[in-house]
C-alpha positions in Angstrom: 84.8 90.2 73.8 82.6 89.3 76.5 79.2 88.5 76.2 78.0 90.1 80.0 78.9 93.7 81.1 80.1 94.2 85.0 77.5 95.9 86.6 79.0 99.3 88.5 78.2 99.9 91.5 80.2 102.9 92.6 82.8 104.8 91.1 84.8 107.8 92.1 87.5 110.0 89.5 90.8 110.1 91.8 92.2 113.7 90.6 93.0 115.5 87.1 96.1 114.2 85.0 97.6 112.0 87.2 99.1 108.8 86.9 99.1 105.2 88.8 100.5 101.9 88.5 100.0 98.4 90.1 100.3 99.0 93.4 98.4 101.8 94.0 95.1 101.0 95.7 94.6 99.3 98.5 91.1 98.2 100.8 91.3 97.5 104.4 89.2 98.5 107.7 90.7 100.9 109.9 89.6 102.1 113.9 86.3 100.6 114.7 83.9 101.5 111.4 83.3 98.3 110.1 83.1 99.7 106.4 85.9 98.8 104.2 87.9 102.1 102.8 89.8 102.5 99.9 92.9 104.1 99.8 94.3 105.4 96.3 98.0 107.0 96.4 99.3 108.6 93.1 102.2 108.8 91.3 101.8 113.0 91.8 102.0 112.4 95.7 98.4 112.8 97.0 97.1 109.7 98.5 93.5 110.2 98.8 90.4 108.0 101.4 87.3 107.3 100.4 84.1 105.5 101.7 82.0 104.0 99.2 78.1 104.7 99.8 76.2 103.0 97.1 72.6 105.4 97.1 69.1 103.6 95.3 67.7 106.8 95.8 69.6 109.6 93.4 67.8 110.8 90.4 70.6 111.4 88.5 71.5 108.0 87.7 75.1 109.2 85.9 76.0 110.1 89.4 77.8 107.1 91.7 79.6 108.9 93.9 79.3 112.0 96.1 81.2 114.5 97.8 81.4 113.2 101.3 82.9 109.6 100.4 86.4 111.2 100.1 86.9 110.7 103.6 91.2 112.8 103.4 93.1 114.0 100.2 96.5 114.7 101.0 99.4 115.8 99.3 102.8 114.3 100.3 104.3 115.9 98.4 106.8 112.5 96.9 105.8 110.2 94.4 103.5 107.5 95.5 105.3 103.8 94.2 102.8 101.5 96.7 100.7 101.0 99.3 99.8 98.9 101.6 97.6 98.5 105.2 98.1 96.1 107.8 99.8 95.7 111.5 102.8 97.5 111.2 102.6 99.1 114.6 104.1 97.8 117.9 101.7 99.5 120.6 98.9 98.8 117.9 96.7 96.1 116.9 94.7 98.5 114.5 95.2 98.2 110.8 98.1 101.4 109.3 99.0 102.1 106.3 102.3 102.0 104.8 103.5 103.8 102.4 106.5 103.6 99.4 108.3 106.3 98.7 111.6 106.7 95.8 114.0 106.9 99.2 111.8 106.4 102.5 108.8 104.2 104.0 106.2 105.6 105.7 103.7 104.1 108.0 100.6 106.0 108.6 97.4 105.9 111.2 94.4 107.3 109.9 92.4 108.8 113.0 89.1 110.2 113.3 87.4 113.3 114.8 84.0 114.2 115.9 82.3 117.7 115.0 79.8 119.7 116.4 77.6 119.6 113.3 76.7 117.2 111.2 79.5 116.6 108.9 82.2 117.2 111.1 83.7 114.2 111.1 87.5 115.2 110.1 90.4 112.4 109.1 93.8 113.2 109.6 96.8 111.4 108.7 99.3 111.2 111.6 103.0 110.1 111.4 104.3 106.6 113.2 107.4 106.4 111.9 109.5 106.9 108.9 112.8 105.2 107.0 115.1 106.2 104.9 116.7 104.2 101.6 120.1 104.3 100.5 118.6 102.8 97.4 115.7 103.9 94.8 112.9 101.7 96.1 110.7 99.8 93.6 108.4 97.4 95.7 107.5 96.1 98.8 105.5 93.4 100.6 103.7 92.5 103.3 104.0 89.5 105.8 104.7 87.4 109.3 108.9 86.9 108.5 110.0 85.0 111.3 106.3 84.4 112.9 105.6 87.8 114.0 103.9 87.2 116.7 103.9 89.1 120.2 103.4 87.9 123.7 99.7 88.3 122.9 100.1 85.6 119.8 98.0 88.7 117.4 99.7 89.0 114.4 101.9 91.7 113.1 103.4 92.5 110.0 106.7 93.1 108.9 108.1 94.6 105.7 109.9 94.0 102.8 110.8 96.4 100.2 113.0 95.7 97.4 114.9 98.5 95.5 115.5 98.5 91.7 118.7 96.8 92.0 117.2 93.8 93.8 118.1 94.8 97.5 115.6 93.3 99.8 115.4 95.3 103.4 113.5 93.8 106.1 111.5 96.6 108.5 110.4 95.0 112.0 108.1 98.0 113.1 111.0 100.9 113.9 114.1 99.0 112.8 115.9 98.1 109.8 116.2 94.5 110.6 117.9 93.1 107.6 119.4 94.1 104.5 119.8 91.0 102.0 120.5 91.4 98.3 119.8 88.9 95.5 122.6 87.3 93.1 122.4 88.0 89.6 119.6 90.1 89.6 120.0 93.6 88.4 116.6 94.6 88.1 113.7 94.4 90.3 111.1 92.4 89.7 107.6 91.1 91.6 107.7 90.1 95.4 105.3 87.9 97.0 106.0 86.2 101.0 104.9 82.9 101.2 103.9 82.0 104.8 104.5 78.4 104.6 108.2 78.3 104.5 109.1 81.9 105.7 110.4 82.8 102.4 109.6 85.2 99.6 109.2 84.8 96.3 110.8 86.8 93.5 110.7 87.6 89.7 114.4 88.7 88.6 115.2 90.1 86.1 117.1 86.7 83.7 113.1 85.5 83.6 113.3 83.2 85.7 111.2 83.3 89.2 112.9 82.6 92.6 112.1 82.1 96.3 114.5 83.1 98.5 115.0 82.5 102.5 113.8 85.6 103.8 113.4 83.6 107.9 116.4 84.6 109.5 120.1 86.7 109.7 122.9 85.8 108.8 126.5 86.9 108.7 126.1 86.8 104.7 124.8 89.9 103.3 123.6 87.4 100.0 121.2 84.8 100.3 121.1 81.7 97.8 117.0 80.4 95.8 115.9 77.7 97.5 115.0 76.6 94.1 114.4 78.8 90.8 112.0 78.3 87.6 112.9 79.3 84.5 109.2 80.7 83.0 110.7 82.1 79.3 108.9 85.9 80.4 109.1 88.8 82.1 106.1 88.5 85.3 104.1 91.3 85.9 102.6 89.8 88.9 103.1 87.2 91.6 100.2 86.3 93.6 99.9 82.5 96.8 96.7 80.7 96.9 96.1 78.9 99.6 93.6 75.7 99.2 93.2 74.0 102.7 96.3 73.3 104.0 99.0 73.8 100.5 99.9 77.1 99.1 100.4 78.0 95.5 102.1 80.6 93.7 100.9 82.3 90.8 102.8 84.0 88.3 101.6 86.6 85.4 103.7 86.2 82.5 103.2 88.6 79.1 101.6 85.9 77.6 101.6 83.3 80.4 100.2 81.8 83.9 102.5 79.2 85.9 101.0 77.9 88.9 103.9 76.2 90.9 103.8 74.5 94.5 105.9 75.3 97.8 108.5 73.6 96.4 109.2 75.1 92.7 107.0 72.1 90.6 104.6 73.3 87.8 101.5 72.1 89.5 99.5 73.9 85.5 100.0 76.4 82.8 97.2 78.7 81.3 98.7 80.3 77.3 96.6 83.5 76.8 95.6 84.6 73.9 95.0 88.2 74.6 97.5 91.1 76.7 97.0 90.8 80.4 97.0 93.9 82.7 96.9 92.6 86.6 95.1 89.7 88.2 94.3 89.0 92.0 93.7 85.6 93.7 90.3 84.8 95.9 89.4 82.8 98.4 86.4 80.8 99.0 84.0 79.5 101.6 83.3 76.5 99.9 85.1 73.2 101.4 86.9 72.4 97.6 90.2 71.9 96.2 90.6 74.7 93.6 92.5 78.4 92.4 90.3 81.0 91.7 91.9 84.2 90.5 90.7 87.3 88.5 92.6 88.2 85.1 92.0 91.7 83.7 92.7 92.5 80.4 93.9 95.2 77.8 90.7 94.2 76.2 88.6 95.8 79.0 87.7 92.5 80.0 88.2 90.5 83.5 88.4 86.7 83.1 87.4 84.7 86.0 89.3 81.8 86.5 89.0 78.2 88.3 91.9 76.1 88.1 93.2 76.6 84.1 90.1 77.0 83.0 87.5 80.4 83.0 84.2 80.0 84.5 83.3 83.7 83.6 84.3 86.4 81.5 82.6 90.4 81.8 83.2 93.9 80.2 84.1 97.0 82.2 85.1 100.7 81.0 88.3 100.7 81.3 91.6 98.8 81.5 92.5 98.0 85.0 96.2 98.1 86.3 95.2 96.6 89.6 92.5 94.9 90.8 91.0 94.6 94.5 88.8 92.0 96.3 86.1 93.6 98.7 83.4 93.3 101.4 81.8 96.9 101.2 79.1 97.7 102.7 78.2 93.8 103.7 78.4 92.6 100.0 80.8 90.1 99.5 82.6 89.9 96.3 83.2 93.2 95.4 85.4 93.5 92.9 87.2 97.2 93.0 89.3 98.1 90.2 91.9 100.9 89.0 92.7 102.3 86.1 95.8 104.1 84.8 94.3 107.6 84.8 93.0 107.1 88.2 89.3 105.6 87.5 88.6 103.6 90.3 85.3 101.4 90.3 83.6 99.2 92.3 81.7 96.2 90.0 79.6 93.1 90.8 79.0 90.7 88.1 75.3 89.8 86.9 73.8 89.0 83.9 70.3 91.3 84.3 70.7 93.3 80.8 70.5 97.1 81.0 67.5 98.5 81.3 65.9 100.9 78.6 63.1 102.0 78.1 61.2 103.5 74.5 60.9 107.3 74.1 57.4 108.2 74.9 55.7 109.9 71.2 53.9 112.8 70.7 50.7 112.4 70.3 49.2 115.2 69.0 48.0 115.2 65.2 49.7 116.9 62.4 48.1 119.9 60.4 48.7 118.8 57.0 48.7 122.5 55.5 50.9 123.6 58.5 53.7 121.1 56.6 52.8 121.9 53.2 54.0 125.1 53.9 57.0 124.3 55.6 57.8 122.1 53.0 57.2 125.0 50.0 59.7 127.1 52.3 62.0 124.7 52.8 62.4 123.6 49.1 62.0 127.5 48.4 65.6 128.1 50.2 67.2 125.0 48.4 66.1 126.0 45.0 67.7 129.8 46.2 70.8 127.6 47.4 71.9 126.0 44.6 71.3 128.7 42.7 74.4 130.4 44.5 77.5 129.3 43.0 79.6 130.4 46.4 77.7 128.2 48.4 77.5 125.5 45.9 80.3 123.1 44.2 79.0 123.3 40.7 78.8 119.6 38.7 81.1 120.0 36.0 84.0 122.0 38.4 86.6 123.4 37.1 87.8 124.8 40.1 91.0 126.8 40.2 93.4 127.4 44.0 95.4 130.2 43.3 97.9 130.3 46.8 99.4 134.2 47.3 101.9 134.7 50.1 102.6 138.4 52.1 106.2 138.8 53.3 106.9 140.7 56.3 109.9 143.5 55.2 111.1 142.4 58.9 111.6 139.7 61.5 108.8 139.6 64.4 110.0 142.4 67.8 108.7 139.5 69.8 110.2 135.8 68.8 107.5 133.2 68.0 110.0 130.2 68.7 108.2 127.3 70.1 109.8 123.6 71.3 113.4 124.8 70.0 116.1 121.7 70.9 119.4 124.0 71.7 120.3 126.7 74.1 121.0 130.2 73.5 121.4 133.1 75.5 119.2 135.2 72.8 115.8 134.5 71.6 115.8 132.7 68.2 114.1 135.0 65.4 110.9 134.3 64.0 109.3 135.2 61.2 105.4 135.7 60.3 104.3 135.0 57.0 100.4 136.0 55.4 99.2 133.3 53.3 96.3 133.8 51.5 93.6 131.6 49.5 91.9 132.2 47.0 89.6 129.8 44.6 87.5 130.6 41.1 84.4 128.6 43.2 83.1 126.5 45.9 85.5 123.9 47.5 85.3 121.5 50.2 87.4 120.2 52.8 89.9 122.2 51.8 93.6 121.4 53.4 97.0 123.8 53.3 99.9 121.7 54.3 103.2 123.8 54.7 106.7 121.6 54.4 109.9 123.2 55.0 113.8 121.5 55.7 115.6 120.6 58.8 116.4 123.0 60.8 113.7 125.2 59.9 109.9 124.8 61.2 107.0 126.0 60.8 103.8 126.1 62.7 101.1 125.7 62.0 102.6 123.0 59.5 98.5 122.3 58.9 95.8 124.7 58.2 91.8 123.1 57.8 89.2 125.1 56.2 86.4 123.3 55.4 84.2 124.8 53.0 85.4 127.8 50.8 83.7 129.6 48.8 84.8 132.1 45.8 85.6 134.7 49.0 89.7 134.5 49.7 90.6 133.3 53.2 94.3 134.4 54.9 95.9 132.3 57.7 99.6 133.2 59.5 102.6 130.9 59.3 105.2 131.7 61.6 109.2 130.5 60.8 111.8 129.7 62.9 115.0 127.6 63.4 114.3 124.1 65.4 117.8 123.1 65.9 121.5 125.1 65.9 122.2 123.3 61.9 123.0 124.4 59.3 119.7 124.9 56.8 120.5 122.9 53.7 117.9 125.1 52.0 115.4 127.7 52.4 112.5 126.6 50.1 109.0 125.5 51.9 106.2 123.9 49.3 102.9 124.8 50.2 100.5 122.4 49.4 96.9 122.4 49.1 94.1 119.5 48.6 90.4 120.0 48.3 87.7 117.5 46.7 85.5 118.7 44.1 82.8 116.9 41.9 84.7 115.8 38.9 87.0 112.5 39.0 90.1 112.4 39.2 90.9 110.7 36.1 88.6 113.0 34.0 91.5 114.2 31.6 93.8 111.3 31.9 94.0 107.9 30.1 90.8 106.4 30.8 91.8 102.7 29.2 95.7 102.2 31.2 96.0 101.7 35.0 98.8 100.8 35.8 100.9 100.1 39.2 104.0 99.2 41.1 104.5 96.2 43.7 105.6 98.3 47.3 109.2 96.0 48.2 109.9 94.0 45.2 109.1 97.3 42.7 108.0 95.3 39.7 105.1 97.3 37.0 102.6 95.9 35.7 99.9 98.1 33.6 96.5 96.7 32.5 95.2 98.3 29.2 91.4 98.1 28.0 90.9 97.8 24.1 88.7 101.2 23.2 87.4 99.1 19.8 86.8 95.2 21.2 85.9 93.6 24.4 89.6 92.9 25.8 92.7 93.8 28.3 96.1 93.7 28.0 98.1 92.3 30.8 101.8 93.6 30.9 104.8 92.8 33.1 108.3 91.7 33.1 107.6 89.2 35.4 105.0 86.4 35.4 104.4 86.1 39.1 103.6 90.4 38.8 100.2 89.4 36.7 98.7 86.7 38.4 97.5 89.3 41.0 95.9 92.1 39.0 94.4 89.3 36.5 92.8 87.5 39.5 90.8 90.7 40.7 89.6 90.8 37.2 88.5 87.6 37.0 86.9 88.0 40.8 85.2 91.6 39.4 84.0 90.4 35.9 82.6 87.3 38.0 81.2 89.3 41.1 79.2 90.9 37.9 78.5 88.2 35.7 78.0 84.9 37.1 77.7 82.8 33.9 81.0 83.8 32.4 84.0 81.5 31.4 87.4 81.9 31.1 89.8 80.5 28.7 93.2 80.8 27.6 94.1 80.4 24.2 98.0 79.8 23.7 99.7 77.5 25.4 101.2 78.2 28.7 104.5 80.0 29.2 105.7 76.8 31.2 109.5 78.1 31.1 109.0 81.3 32.6 107.3 78.9 35.6 110.1 76.3 35.6 112.5 78.9 35.9 111.0 80.6 39.0 110.6 76.8 41.1 114.5 76.0 39.5 115.8 79.8 41.2 113.6 78.6 44.1 115.6 75.2 44.8 118.7 77.2 44.3 117.5 79.3 47.0 116.8 76.2 49.4 120.2 74.6 48.6 121.2 77.8 49.6 120.1 78.3 52.9 120.3 74.6 53.6 124.2 75.3 52.8 124.6 78.0 55.1 122.8 76.2 58.5 124.7 73.7 57.8 127.6 76.1 58.2 126.6 77.8 61.0 126.2 74.3 62.4 129.6 73.3 62.4 131.0 77.3 63.7 128.5 77.0 66.8 130.3 73.9 67.9 133.3 74.9 67.0 132.7 78.2 68.6 131.1 76.4 72.1 134.3 74.1 71.6 136.6 77.4 72.0 135.3 79.1 74.5 135.3 75.8 76.9 138.6 76.0 76.3 139.4 79.8 77.7 137.1 78.5 80.2 139.6 76.5 81.0 142.4 78.8 81.3 141.2 81.3 82.7 140.7 78.8 85.7 143.9 78.1 86.2 145.7 78.9 88.7 148.8 79.1 86.8 148.6 81.4 83.7 149.5 79.9 80.3 149.0 81.4 76.8 146.2 81.6 75.3 147.4 80.3 72.2 145.5 82.6 70.0 142.3 81.2 70.7 140.9 84.5 71.9 141.8 85.1 67.8 140.3 82.3 66.7 136.9 82.7 68.7 136.5 86.5 67.1 137.0 84.9 64.1 134.6 82.0 64.1 132.4 84.8 65.4 132.2 86.9 62.8 131.6 83.6 60.4 128.4 82.8 62.4 127.4 85.8 62.3 
C-alpha cells in the first residue's frame, strides 16, 4: 500500500461493457495541432480519440471531462488488437494511426474540417491503405527496419506484425516486404524493435527471450536468433531504454524484471513481491546514466524505478493494463493509464494531501421542551412496538417454521426453462411450484434453499426474505431439466434458516464439546465436570489432544494471568517415542525412494542417448528392446 496517491488531472470512461488490453491506447500529435491526443481502441471494435483538457473553473469537482473532449468515435466492425502512431505513409511526414485487427492491418489518417458554428470542427478517419493477413495477428511493433530513411532524410517507420504462431510480416508502407518464421516458436509473445542493430527482441513460448535479425531479406523464410536468454517464466512486456549511446532491453516477467544489454548480457534483475500488470520506460533531460521505468501492479500501485531501486510509489484508482508517458497541454511527464474496462486517466505525482473541509454545524439553539416532547413520542412508539408479537423477536423464542408446497395440476403452458445444456426441437417442459412459509413468531434473516438432483434444475435455488412476522409469505419456484440425462432422484429438499434470540446449544449437552480434524479425521472431545472444576480430554491420538489443550490454556490464561498449570501423572513418553520412530522410518523410506529415482533417472537418460544415436544413424538397425526398457524405466520413475 502506497503512502501517497497519484493526483488525477483528467479522466473519462471509454464506453460501457467493453474490454481492453495491452496495446489498446496510444498518445500522439496529429496534423498541425500541438496538443497530444489519446487514441483508444476496444475489443468491441470502437475507436475513440480524446483531446484531454483540464478545466480549473469547474464547479463540480467530480466532473473531470466534458463531452467536447471526445473528438472522434467510430465503429470499425472488428476487434481491435493494438494501436500504433507513427509515420507510416511514404508521401506524408505527419503521424498516422495503424490499427491491427485479427486478419488485417489498416493505416488511417485523422483529418480535421472546420465548420461554420462555434463547435463546428469535425474529425474524420480516412483509410490510407490496409494489408490482409493470412494468419491471425497477435501484436505489432514499429521501427526503421533497414534504416527507414527517405531522400529528405526524414524518419519513416515500418510495421512488423507477429502472428499467433510466431510468423513475422514486415510492411514497408503499402507493400509487404518480408515474411519470416521464428524457429521453435508456436505461441507468440511480446515484441520490440532495437534500433541500434536493426533487430527485434521477441519472447518465445518456451520462456526465453531472443534477439532476431530483421534488417535484411534472405532467401530463407526462417531466421536464427543472434542470441537467447532464458528468463524461466512468461514475459508480459518488452521495452527498450536508451542511456547515452547504449540501448538496454527490459523484459517484464510474472515475478521478475530482467535488464539486458543489446548483446544479451544480464545487467541486473529485480524480483517482485507483488503481481505486475504492465510497465513503461521513459527518458529525462538529465545527462546521467540509469534506466527509468514505471511498473503498474494488480494492487493498484505505480512504482517509479531508477535501475533496480524504487524512487517513488503512488496509489491509483484502477488496475492499469497499459501505461503511457506523454506531454499534454505543455505539461511534461503526465502518466496516462488504461484499465481493463476502459477507464482512461491522466495522473501526475504529488504529495499534497486531499483537502477536506469540516461540515458547518447548525448554530441555532435547541429548544429543550420540543426535544423532551420528541423523546416522549419516540419512547411511546418503541413501547408499542415491543408489545407487538408480529414485529419483535421474543427473548425466549420457541419459533416453529412450517413449509407448505402447492403442486399444480399440470405443467406450465409456456416453457420457463433457462440455461439448457442440450439441443431439442421441442421446448423443455417446466413446472412452477408455490412454496409458503409460516412462522409461529417473528424471525430474522430468513433464507430458503432449494436442492434438487442432477439434471433437474430449480430457479431460483436461493430466496432471501429478510425479516418475517407471523403472516405467511409465498414464493414460486420453477423446475426443469438442464441436461439430457436420466434423473437419479425426483426428491427436492427445502431448507429454511433463520435467526432467533436463543442460543444454538440450549437444549443440547452443555458440558461436552466434540470436534473432528479436517483431512486426518481424528476425533477429540472436551468434557467439563459438573461437580468439580475439571476438564477431561479424550482422543485416539496424543497429537490430536495438543491443539485443544493449548486453546484451553490460552483462554484460561487470558482471564486469569496468575493461573498455574501442572501435570501430575507421568508423561506419556511411549506415545511420543512411537511418533518419533514412525517419523524416522518415513524419513528413511523417503531417502530410499530418492536414491531409486536418482538411479532410474540416470538409466533413463542413458537409454535416451542410445536411442537418439540409433535414430541418427543413416543405416537403420534394430532397437534391441531399448524402447521397452525405456518404458519400464519411465514407469519406475513415476
